[in-house]
VOBA-1610 file (N, C-alpha, C; in pm, whole numbers, padded with zeros to 5 digits, always signed):
BEGIN
Met-02648+00116+00889Met-02589+00037+01000Met-02467-00003+01024Asn-02395+00009+01093Asn-02255+00016+01115Asn-02188-00083+01221Gly-02037-00057+01217Gly-01999-00199+01357Gly-01974-00294+01344Lys-01926-00364+01435Lys-01863-00503+01389Lys-01973-00589+01461His-02028-00730+01354His-02103-00817+01367His-02099-00935+01367Ala-02105-01012+01476Ala-02055-01179+01540Ala-02162-01225+01493Ile-02135-01347+01425Ile-02247-01423+01354Ile-02210-01583+01353Lys-02314-01680+01427Lys-02313-01807+01425Lys-02449-01873+01381Val-02385-01960+01304Val-02475-02030+01215Val-02466-02193+01243Ser-02590-02261+01311Ser-02564-02389+01303Ser-02671-02453+01294Asp-02662-02560+01285Asp-02766-02677+01272Asp-02690-02846+01334Lys-02766-02943+01308Lys-02701-03067+01336Lys-02571-03095+01301Arg-02567-03039+01183Arg-02457-03118+01123Arg-02304-03043+01086Val-02379-02901+01123Val-02201-02791+01058Val-02268-02690+01154Arg-02134-02619+01177Arg-02165-02472+01237Arg-02052-02367+01151Tyr-02120-02233+01182Tyr-02041-02141+01095Tyr-02040-02000+01178Ser-01898-01995+01209Ser-01862-01863+01298Ser-01795-01750+01232Phe-01846-01600+01195Phe-01753-01548+01133Phe-01785-01389+01160Asp-01743-01269+01152Asp-01730-01123+01160Asp-01769-01084+01077Leu-01844-00978+01065Leu-01795-00842+00948Leu-01816-00698+01049Val-01769-00645+00913Val-01689-00560+00966Val-01741-00385+00846Arg-01781-00409+00751Arg-01835-00368+00635Arg-01943-00390+00550Asn-02005-00315+00518Asn-02112-00330+00422Asn-02139-00412+00321Ile-02064-00479+00247Ile-01979-00564+00172Ile-01916-00691+00168Thr-01945-00804+00190Thr-01844-00894+00238Thr-01820-00990+00134Val-01756-01030+00033Val-01733-01169-00065Val-01656-01250-00007Val-01718-01388-00066Val-01694-01504-00013Val-01647-01571-00142Gln-01577-01618-00201Gln-01496-01692-00261Gln-01491-01854-00261Gly-01434-01888-00345Gly-01401-02067-00391Gly-01494-02143-00477Asn-01415-02274-00454Asn-01456-02384-00539Asn-01613-02432-00488Ser-01682-02508-00564Ser-01750-02569-00536Ser-01711-02711-00416Gly-01814-02722-00351Gly-01757-02762-00191Gly-01722-02745-00073Thr-01679-02643-00098Thr-01607-02524+00014Thr-01686-02516+00109Gly-01821-02498+00081Gly-01954-02487+00220Gly-02046-02370+00189Lys-01949-02244+00072Lys-02066-02152+00018Lys-02220-02176+00040Thr-02265-02271-00047Thr-02387-02301-00074Thr-02451-02366+00043Thr-02371-02431+00130Thr-02418-02528+00268Thr-02514-02361+00327Leu-02410-02272+00363Leu-02415-02157+00440Leu-02542-02101+00396Phe-02546-02103+00243Phe-02682-01988+00183Phe-02790-02050+00205Asp-02772-02216+00253Asp-02910-02271+00253Asp-02986-02307+00373Met-02864-02280+00456Met-02911-02257+00573Met-02959-02125+00653Ile-02942-02031+00588Ile-02972-01880+00593Ile-03071-01894+00518Ser-03140-01942+00433Ser-03248-01919+00343Ser-03340-02030+00412Ala-03339-02136+00473Ala-03420-02217+00569Ala-03498-02148+00677Tyr-03404-02062+00693Tyr-03415-01974+00829Tyr-03484-01860+00808Thr-03458-01792+00725Thr-03539-01714+00654Thr-03693-01751+00629Arg-03750-01869+00573Arg-03846-01924+00524Arg-03933-01985+00684Leu-03813-02041+00760Leu-03883-02145+00843Leu-03881-02110+01005Lys-03814-01996+01002Lys-03733-01942+01130Lys-03725-02108+01230Glu-03698-02111+01309Glu-03674-02209+01431Glu-03721-02344+01370Arg-03814-02391+01284Arg-03840-02489+01244Arg-03741-02569+01171Ser-03661-02455+01109Ser-03558-02520+00979Ser-03456-02623+01029Gly-03501-02624+01189Gly-03339-02677+01273Gly-03235-02599+01241Val-03238-02473+01203Val-03115-02438+01216Val-03136-02273+01336Gln-03007-02261+01372Gln-02988-02189+01458Gln-02934-02050+01423Ile-02938-01913+01445Ile-02885-01830+01480Ile-02886-01690+01540Val-02722-01680+01556Val-02707-01582+01704Val-02618-01490+01597Cys-02667-01335+01606Cys-02667-01230+01580Cys-02691-01117+01622Asp-02656-00965+01620Asp-02763-00935+01706Asp-02826-00812+01578Lys-02823-00867+01448Lys-02884-00827+01331Lys-02969-00962+01299Ala-03117-00925+01218Ala-03174-01006+01132Ala-03090-01053+01032Cys-03069-01202+01011Cys-03006-01229+00883Cys-03113-01336+00786Val-03087-01296+00651Val-03168-01339+00578Val-03137-01363+00452Ala-03194-01404+00394Ala-03142-01471+00207Ala-03229-01387+00121Leu-03138-01333+00004Leu-03186-01297-00125Leu-03166-01405-00222His-03301-01414-00290His-03260-01528-00394His-03236-01501-00543Ala-03207-01549-00600Ala-03186-01559-00790Ala-03344-01563-00812Asp-03365-01415-00824Asp-03579-01447-00875Asp-03562-01315-00937Ser-03678-01282-00988Ser-03715-01179-01040Ser-03771-01080-00932Asp-03813-01139-00845Asp-03851-01037-00746Asp-03762-00963-00654Trp-03618-00967-00657Trp-03527-00956-00570Trp-03509-00845-00525Gln-03538-00725-00644Gln-03555-00578-00614Gln-03663-00549-00526Ala-03788-00633-00519Ala-03861-00554-00455Ala-03896-00644-00326Arg-03835-00720-00289Arg-03782-00823-00186Arg-03656-00732-00107Leu-03548-00662-00149Leu-03417-00619-00151Leu-03517-00482-00032Ser-03604-00400-00119Ser-03663-00334-00064Ser-03729-00287+00066Ser-03784-00415+00103Ser-03850-00459+00217Ser-03772-00467+00303Ile-03655-00514+00296Ile-03558-00543+00420Ile-03427-00394+00443His-03448-00379+00591His-03366-00326+00664His-03298-00352+00807Asp-03149-00313+00796Asp-03096-00298+00894Asp-03049-00432+00910Ser-03065-00531+00824Ser-03031-00658+00866Ser-02899-00719+00789Ile-02863-00839+00803Ile-02778-00904+00720Ile-02761-00994+00602Val-02735-00904+00446Val-02829-00987+00333Val-02782-01123+00292Phe-02778-01259+00273Phe-02669-01321+00208Phe-02747-01333+00079Ile-02656-01338-00015Ile-02655-01382-00143Ile-02609-01473-00196Asp-02674-01582-00247Asp-02594-01670-00357Asp-02508-01661-00475Glu-02441-01726-00554Glu-02353-01711-00654Glu-02454-01703-00800Asp-02570-01829-00750Asp-02642-01854-00857Asp-02731-01733-00909Ala-02731-01598-00838Ala-02788-01460-00855Ala-02728-01405-00974Glu-02736-01395-01079Glu-02685-01330-01180Glu-02671-01190-01110Tyr-02788-01119-01074Tyr-02769-01008-01079Tyr-02695-00941-00983Ile-02605-00993-00949Ile-02517-00889-00780Ile-02421-00879-00915Ala-02385-00940-01017Ala-02293-00802-01120Ala-02314-00728-01228Ser-02433-00668-01171Ser-02508-00565-01241Ser-02477-00405-01181His-02490-00288-01220His-02525-00184-01217His-02630-00195-01184Thr-02780-00251-01195Thr-02866-00196-01151Thr-02838-00281-00970Phe-02785-00402-00921Phe-02791-00451-00815Phe-02697-00345-00746Ala-02560-00295-00787Ala-02474-00190-00707Ala-02591-00070-00691Ser-02644-00008-00759Ser-02752+00122-00783Ser-02832+00080-00623Ser-02886-00007-00610Ser-03006-00064-00530Ser-02958-00081-00404Ile-02814-00117-00402Ile-02799-00146-00284Ile-02698-00010-00192Arg-02692+00093-00299Arg-02591+00185-00245Arg-02618+00267-00092His-02736+00290-00119His-02782+00373-00004His-02950+00285+00078Thr-02909+00173+00116Thr-02932+00094+00231Thr-02861+00060+00358Asp-02982+00028+00414Asp-02892+00027+00587Asp-02850-00119+00602Asn-02834-00213+00520Asn-02754-00324+00560Asn-02672-00393+00529Tyr-02601-00494+00542Tyr-02440-00516+00541Tyr-02487-00616+00423Tyr-02378-00726+00350Tyr-02439-00773+00261Tyr-02306-00905+00281Val-02342-01055+00241Val-02224-01102+00234Val-02303-01181+00043Ile-02178-01160+00020Ile-02209-01225-00123Ile-02129-01351-00151Phe-02170-01450-00198Phe-02104-01524-00243Phe-02071-01535-00441Cys-01954-01550-00433Cys-01936-01537-00602Cys-01807-01594-00648Arg-01816-01627-00718Arg-01667-01697-00794Arg-01577-01590-00868Glu-01648-01475-00940Glu-01589-01383-01042Glu-01585-01244-00942Ser-01526-01215-01002Ser-01471-01068-00948Ser-01631-00932-00958Leu-01650-00927-00899Leu-01786-00784-00894Leu-01725-00645-00931His-01758-00619-01070His-01691-00465-01081His-01720-00369-01078Glu-01883-00376-01012Glu-01951-00287-01000Glu-01926-00247-00880Leu-01894-00346-00794Leu-01901-00309-00659Leu-01753-00234-00588Pro-01784-00151-00517Pro-01670-00105-00451Pro-01622-00235-00328Tyr-01600-00301-00295Tyr-01542-00367-00195Tyr-01383-00388-00154Ser-01375-00430-00041Ser-01213-00401+00045Ser-01182-00533+00012Val-01018-00495-00010Val-00951-00635-00031Val-00896-00709+00093Glu-01009-00634+00168Glu-00951-00694+00318Glu-01069-00777+00372Glu-01212-00771+00268Glu-01336-00865+00317Glu-01318-00927+00230Ile-01261-00987+00126Ile-01238-01097+00023Ile-01241-01245+00104Tyr-01298-01353+00117Tyr-01247-01410+00230Tyr-01317-01598+00109Glu-01218-01657+00189Glu-01304-01817+00151Glu-01282-01913+00241Ile-01399-02031+00237Ile-01464-02074+00392Ile-01343-02178+00453Lys-01293-02154+00559Lys-01174-02305+00594Lys-01258-02351+00698Thr-01235-02503+00656Thr-01298-02559+00776Thr-01255-02656+00856Ser-01315-02703+00972Ser-01223-02749+01041Ser-01283-02849+01155Lys-01315-02979+01121Lys-01440-03085+01142Lys-01570-02974+01118Arg-01618-02975+01207Arg-01794-02974+01190Arg-01779-02822+01153Leu-01652-02712+01205Leu-01689-02570+01258Leu-01634-02451+01091His-01677-02424+01068His-01647-02330+00945His-01652-02172+00969Thr-01531-02122+00950Thr-01485-01996+00939Thr-01428-01953+00823Phe-01482-01832+00802Phe-01412-01721+00716Phe-01242-01664+00743Lys-01179-01712+00630Lys-01015-01655+00561Lys-01008-01586+00535Lys-00896-01480+00503Lys-00885-01407+00418Lys-00829-01470+00316Met-00845-01380+00173Met-00814-01416+00092Met-00652-01363+00045Tyr-00660-01259+00105Tyr-00552-01189+00104Tyr-00490-01089+00202Arg-00343-01158+00247Arg-00280-01108+00344Arg-00179-01011+00313Arg-00165-00950+00390Arg-00098-00828+00427Arg+00060-00865+00407Gln+00154-00855+00340Gln+00284-00894+00374Gln+00373-00830+00456Lys+00358-00679+00452Lys+00386-00601+00544Lys+00353-00418+00454Asp+00333-00318+00601Asp+00269-00214+00544Asp+00172-00230+00404Tyr+00105-00282+00428Tyr-00002-00288+00349Tyr+00008-00317+00140Val+00135-00444+00182Val+00194-00468+00058Val+00110-00588+00070Tyr+00064-00666-00073Tyr+00000-00752-00067Tyr+00018-00865-00163Ala+00164-00796-00295Ala+00203-00867-00350Ala+00398-00785-00372Lys+00467-00852-00369Lys+00582-00780-00359Lys+00738-00826-00433Ala+00739-00728-00510Ala+00840-00774-00609Ala+01003-00784-00548Glu+01061-00879-00625Glu+01210-00869-00549Glu+01259-00735-00643Gly+01407-00703-00526Gly+01491-00588-00589Gly+01399-00479-00607Arg+01330-00415-00498Arg+01216-00331-00495Arg+01304-00189-00501Ala+01449-00173-00481Ala+01513-00058-00478Ala+01531+00021-00615Lys+01559-00103-00713Lys+01561-00069-00836Lys+01428-00044-00929Thr+01323-00055-00847Thr+01187-00011-00902Thr+01194+00185-00935Ser+01153+00149-01045Ser+01171+00328-01105Ser+01049+00384-01131Ala+00934+00317-01180Ala+00802+00402-01157Ala+00693+00346-01057Leu+00620+00443-01044Leu+00518+00422-00932Leu+00404+00489-00995Leu+00289+00398-01010Leu+00141+00405-01037Leu+00033+00376-00945Thr-00021+00512-00963Thr-00154+00526-00845Thr-00291+00530-00913Glu-00403+00511-00919Glu-00514+00512-00948Glu-00594+00617-00909Asp-00513+00709-00863Asp-00589+00883-00818Asp-00522+00926-00887Ser-00598+01005-01007Ser-00556+01106-01080Ser-00546+01266-01004His-00582+01255-00920His-00587+01365-00861His-00517+01412-00733Ala-00527+01431-00607Ala-00460+01462-00488Ala-00358+01390-00463Gly-00400+01275-00444Gly-00292+01177-00408Gly-00174+01123-00567Tyr-00238+01189-00683Tyr-00108+01144-00733Tyr-00024+01251-00768Gln-00099+01418-00709Gln-00021+01518-00727Gln+00084+01508-00616Phe+00051+01487-00465Phe+00130+01418-00413Phe+00257+01375-00419Tyr+00241+01198-00463Tyr+00368+01115-00506Tyr+00427+01243-00601Leu+00386+01267-00721Leu+00443+01363-00808Leu+00564+01469-00735His+00549+01548-00675His+00572+01598-00598His+00702+01538-00503His+00640+01427-00400His+00737+01379-00331His+00844+01314-00396Tyr+00835+01279-00519Tyr+00949+01214-00616Tyr+00955+01288-00742Asp+00963+01441-00687Asp+01007+01574-00789Asp+01162+01551-00793Gly+01210+01555-00899Gly+01398+01526-00920Gly+01483+01422-00881Thr+01389+01329-00892Thr+01467+01170-00890Thr+01420+01100-00995Ser+01493+00985-00969Ser+01485+00897-01100Ser+01311+00841-01104Val+01248+00864-01015Val+01135+00735-01010Val+01003+00875-01114Val+00971+00785-01201Val+00848+00853-01278Val+00693+00805-01216Cys+00618+00899-01197Cys+00484+00887-01171Cys+00382+00892-01283Ser+00306+00768-01240Ser+00212+00797-01356Ser+00077+00744-01292Ser-00042+00755-01333Ser-00210+00776-01289Ser-00234+00627-01417Ala-00308+00586-01333Ala-00407+00456-01425Ala-00560+00519-01450Gly-00549+00618-01401Gly-00721+00715-01386Gly-00818+00656-01304Ser-00783+00508-01276Ser-00915+00407-01199Ser-00849+00302-01162Asn-00926+00260-01089Asn-00922+00116-00985Asn-00908-00015-01144Ser-00978+00057-01176Ser-00997-00080-01301Ser-00936-00045-01415Ser-00886+00057-01442Ser-00763+00073-01552Ser-00632+00037-01486Ile-00554+00010-01388Ile-00436-00070-01344Ile-00409-00137-01432Phe-00515-00282-01410Phe-00483-00396-01459Phe-00413-00334-01635Ser-00471-00278-01691Ser-00504-00253-01837Ser-00329-00212-01871Trp-00345-00085-01759Trp-00169-00003-01796Trp-00047-00092-01747Leu-00093-00242-01639Leu+00038-00284-01609Leu+00064-00396-01701Gln-00062-00452-01772Gln+00001-00537-01885Gln+00041-00466-01993Val+00061-00298-02016Val+00146-00272-02135Val+00295-00243-02067His+00322-00210-01934His+00390-00191-01926His+00477-00310-01800His+00443-00401-01834His+00490-00538-01779His+00673-00553-01765Asp+00740-00509-01836Asp+00873-00488-01866Asp+00888-00420-01752Glu+00856-00324-01708Glu+00910-00236-01580Glu+00849-00286-01461Lys+00930-00244-01367Lys+00955-00257-01224Lys+00843-00188-01162Val+00752-00178-01162Val+00611-00100-01111Val+00568-00105-00973Phe+00616-00006-00884Phe+00489-00006-00753Phe+00388+00053-00775Val+00272+00010-00740Val+00117-00007-00759Val+00107+00040-00550Ile+00054+00175-00614Ile-00030+00232-00461Ile-00188+00301-00539Ala-00256+00190-00484Ala-00421+00214-00495Ala-00478+00185-00337Asp-00593+00262-00365Asp-00713+00254-00229Asp-00766+00121-00223Gly-00716+00053-00095Gly-00746-00121-00057Gly-00886-00124-00067Ala-00925+00013+00009Ala-01115-00011+00043Ala-01200-00012-00059Ala-01157-00045-00176Ala-01254-00040-00323Ala-01148-00105-00387Phe-01050-00183-00374Phe-00965-00257-00518Phe-01010-00368-00505Gly-01144-00456-00398Gly-01144-00586-00439Gly-01161-00644-00589Ser-01216-00561-00669Ser-01245-00656-00767Ser-01157-00668-00865Glu-01046-00590-00872Glu-00983-00594-00943Glu-00871-00687-00848Met-00844-00702-00757Met-00747-00798-00684Met-00696-00961-00769Asn-00812-01049-00809Asn-00762-01136-00845Asn-00720-01135-00947Arg-00737-01029-01104Arg-00697-01026-01217Arg-00529-00976-01165Val-00498-00836-01112Val-00429-00833-01099Val-00267-00910-01017Met-00345-01001-00929Met-00265-01071-00871Met-00202-01165-00923Glu-00282-01228-01048Glu-00283-01311-01157Glu-00159-01282-01284Leu-00166-01094-01268Leu-00036-01073-01364Leu+00052-01067-01270Gln+00032-01047-01123Gln+00170-01043-01058Gln+00267-01180-01073His+00176-01257-01061His+00222-01403-01052His+00313-01443-01188Gln+00283-01362-01296Gln+00311-01398-01456Gln+00441-01336-01423Phe+00422-01202-01329Phe+00550-01098-01356Phe+00585-01092-01236Pro+00685-01206-01107Pro+00697-01186-01017Pro+00810-01059-00951Asp+00886-01066-01036Asp+01015-00946-01004Asp+00984-00798-01075Lys+00844-00819-01110Lys+00822-00622-01149Lys+00715-00554-01096Ile+00598-00666-01001Ile+00540-00579-00921Ile+00517-00589-00819Thr+00514-00444-00738Thr+00474-00442-00610Thr+00298-00388-00610Leu+00269-00480-00506Leu+00127-00383-00546Leu+00079-00395-00367Cys+00062-00200-00316Cys+00002-00161-00208Cys-00106-00116-00171Leu-00219-00151-00106Leu-00301-00099-00038Leu-00357-00061+00085Pro-00329+00039+00128Pro-00371+00106+00228Pro-00528+00139+00207Glu-00596+00194+00326Glu-00737+00211+00298Glu-00783+00335+00152Cys-00679+00422+00148Cys-00667+00563+00073Cys-00606+00661+00085Phe-00561+00716+00018Phe-00465+00821+00027Phe-00517+00907+00175Glu-00674+00916+00184Glu-00672+01043+00308Glu-00668+00966+00411Trp-00687+00806+00394Trp-00671+00760+00552Trp-00481+00720+00597Leu-00424+00759+00488Leu-00242+00766+00510Leu-00263+00900+00567Ile-00305+00982+00572Ile-00285+01130+00577Ile-00352+01142+00733Leu-00432+01118+00729Leu-00500+01049+00886Leu-00433+01013+00987Gln-00348+00857+00928Gln-00238+00793+01038Gln-00126+00834+01044Ser-00089+00956+00937Ser+00054+00996+00913Ser+00078+01075+01102Gly-00083+01121+01150Gly-00007+01223+01250Gly+00027+01374+01207Leu-00017+01377+01111Leu+00003+01509+01053Leu-00124+01636+01142Ile-00193+01578+01157Ile-00336+01604+01197Ile-00374+01621+01327Asp-00391+01677+01394Asp-00435+01680+01572Asp-00579+01713+01534Ile-00652+01562+01565Ile-00810+01567+01569Ile-00842+01486+01701Pro-00920+01550+01751Pro-01011+01465+01901Pro-01068+01356+01835Gly-01057+01247+01918Gly-01091+01149+01900Gly-01047+01019+01792Leu-00951+01094+01709Leu-00920+01052+01566Leu-00818+00917+01583Asp-00749+00865+01701Asp-00711+00760+01744Asp-00824+00660+01772Ala-00942+00653+01835Ala-01028+00558+01824Ala-01083+00544+01741Leu-01114+00638+01625Leu-01158+00655+01507Leu-01119+00535+01418Leu-00944+00543+01376Leu-00886+00455+01297Leu-00893+00345+01372Glu-00888+00343+01525Glu-00861+00166+01547Glu-01011+00097+01545Ser-01088+00194+01505Ser-01220+00062+01500Ser-01340+00201+01442Pro-01260+00197+01242Pro-01330+00293+01182Pro-01486+00250+01139Ser-01551+00085+01145Ser-01674+00035+01120Ser-01734+00118+01226Glu-01702+00167+01374Glu-01813+00182+01433Glu-01877+00351+01410Ser-01753+00436+01314Ser-01812+00511+01270Ser-01889+00552+01129Ile-01839+00468+01067Ile-01881+00429+00934Ile-02039+00357+00873Asp-02133+00459+00836Asp-02235+00439+00847Asp-02286+00413+00723Ser-02297+00259+00672Ser-02323+00195+00572Ser-02454+00237+00486Gln-02522+00328+00504Gln-02604+00370+00446Gln-02550+00515+00365Arg-02483+00570+00444Arg-02450+00697+00405Arg-02322+00704+00286Tyr-02217+00591+00340Tyr-02065+00564+00257Tyr-02126+00417+00220Phe-02130+00442+00077Phe-02068+00273-00015Phe-01922+00194-00012Ser-01841+00281+00038Ser-01701+00221+00054Ser-01639+00350+00174Trp-01536+00274+00230Trp-01471+00332+00355Trp-01417+00442+00298Glu-01353+00434+00187Glu-01266+00586+00103Glu-01416+00680+00104Asn-01475+00686+00058Asn-01592+00776+00074Asn-01586+00834+00180Phe-01573+00758+00288Phe-01596+00801+00471Phe-01489+00926+00506Phe-01315+00848+00448Phe-01213+00902+00509Phe-01171+01044+00455Glu-01246+01043+00294Glu-01213+01152+00210Glu-01323+01282+00250Glu-01448+01268+00282Glu-01512+01324+00354Glu-01494+01391+00481Tyr-01459+01269+00586Tyr-01381+01306+00741Tyr-01273+01443+00711Leu-01176+01432+00667Leu-01076+01482+00601Leu-01090+01607+00583Ile-01153+01638+00526Ile-01211+01778+00402Ile-01276+01846+00530Gln-01397+01765+00579Gln-01455+01856+00711Gln-01369+01903+00798Gln-01281+01779+00850Gln-01164+01851+00965Gln-01077+01968+00943Thr-01052+01947+00823Thr-00966+02076+00829Thr-00975+02191+00727Ala-01146+02165+00719Ala-01200+02289+00664Ala-01152+02449+00756Gly-01151+02557+00634Gly-01077+02661+00744Gly-00964+02658+00787Thr-00877+02593+00757Thr-00785+02596+00822Thr-00672+02600+00728His-00525+02657+00731His-00393+02662+00661His-00354+02553+00582Tyr-00426+02380+00653Tyr-00427+02319+00548Tyr-00520+02263+00534Ala-00636+02330+00459Ala-00745+02271+00368Ala-00717+02140+00319Tyr-00768+02062+00288Tyr-00757+01957+00212Tyr-00870+01931+00106Ser-00837+01919-00005Ser-00905+01935-00138Ser-00867+01793-00243Lys-00975+01746-00295Lys-00947+01611-00335Lys-00874+01659-00484Ser-00944+01748-00548Ser-00867+01833-00673Ser-00780+01851-00695Gln-00717+01953-00586Gln-00608+01970-00568Gln-00544+01984-00434Ile-00374+01913-00428Ile-00302+01887-00322Ile-00311+02032-00225His-00328+02032-00130His-00235+02178-00060His-00093+02170+00005Arg-00024+02252-00018Arg+00166+02231-00061Arg+00204+02221+00119Phe+00058+02253+00192Phe+00068+02182+00316Phe+00186+02028+00355Tyr+00105+01949+00251Tyr+00104+01779+00258Tyr+00231+01767+00170Thr+00259+01857+00116Thr+00405+01818-00023Thr+00524+01890+00074Val+00518+01931+00150Val+00608+02017+00198Val+00727+01877+00278Arg+00852+01893+00261Arg+00940+01729+00242Arg+00919+01689+00356Glu+00917+01796+00465Glu+00894+01700+00567Glu+00785+01619+00604Asn+00663+01688+00569Asn+00513+01621+00589Asn+00510+01535+00511Ser+00536+01540+00364Ser+00502+01415+00279Ser+00598+01295+00324Asn+00723+01335+00429Asn+00794+01184+00457Asn+00727+01169+00552Arg+00644+01180+00639Arg+00596+01157+00754Arg+00438+01058+00698Ile+00381+01087+00582Ile+00286+01021+00493Ile+00362+00936+00439Val+00467+00907+00349Val+00524+00770+00284Val+00625+00698+00397Ala+00617+00773+00536Ala+00655+00651+00623Ala+00581+00523+00671Leu+00491+00570+00605Leu+00388+00436+00661Leu+00401+00271+00557Ile+00497+00345+00476Ile+00525+00241+00370Ile+00592+00247+00304Ala+00672+00339+00345Ala+00857+00361+00291Ala+00912+00231+00317Ala+00879+00137+00345Ala+00955+00019+00348Ala+00952-00055+00219Asn+00897-00017+00152Asn+00869-00072+00009Asn+00876-00008-00109Met+00851+00143-00083Met+00849+00222-00160Met+00959+00233-00264Pro+00985+00276-00371Pro+01086+00313-00456Pro+01179+00397-00352Lys+01305+00401-00419Lys+01424+00478-00336Lys+01410+00634-00401Ser+01375+00717-00332Ser+01379+00865-00347Ser+01478+00921-00335
//
């Protein structure tokens, strides 16, 4: 499945209206916010269709996956659909579940209170339910302040440490860009290691740049840490490093503007578990055989030439450490 899908769910009591653009959407929030009501409506429609009293308007089938031992068998029979899963389903936090949905052609709406560390979901696709009388809509839990920054430290000009989750091309790029300056670049090695790194270095002013396309599961605890040390951590989450390169205009690719404007139209959820996987493969394919061929393992010097690196950094430069 790919593309943007509008969903309207209603009965005589309430109405829900929201859009989905990625394969994984996470809906959080406390009890009484409407999560269970929406799931129950989808569940009733799954079993009884029009006899349920629920109306669903969507260009794809909407089905409920329950918290029972037969979930894997049930999931294997669902295709090209939007699957809703309630927080009572403990399996959503398991590696088995992540593996089971990895190459499916469905979109998933998962209701939960805790972070799901086995799933690479976007910080842009974490929602809470907003209610206005009978109408319920999805509201993003985390909003950008500017230039893909979600939590900004005061006095960023004094920031002298830059932390990436990437230990390959992205990290090498920033290492080159800040070579000869007072900015110390470090790599946490993975998204899941950023939190523990920040705990150890909480006395430093740190600019964190990570792949927002897969940072959703880390967002809650990193933001809680940022609230504890509000003048220490600036969190910057573009889609991924390859996306920054494509956005910079360094590479002229036919149709690129349209792709970047509406990525979901080109990203097949069955093939790409996360948008970062798509942008990495796309950049590698589009530059193959050129003098600026991109490799994830080793950054090409084309991208580290000061004029070119400045164009990439310019997308987030307003919040970065001064070089």
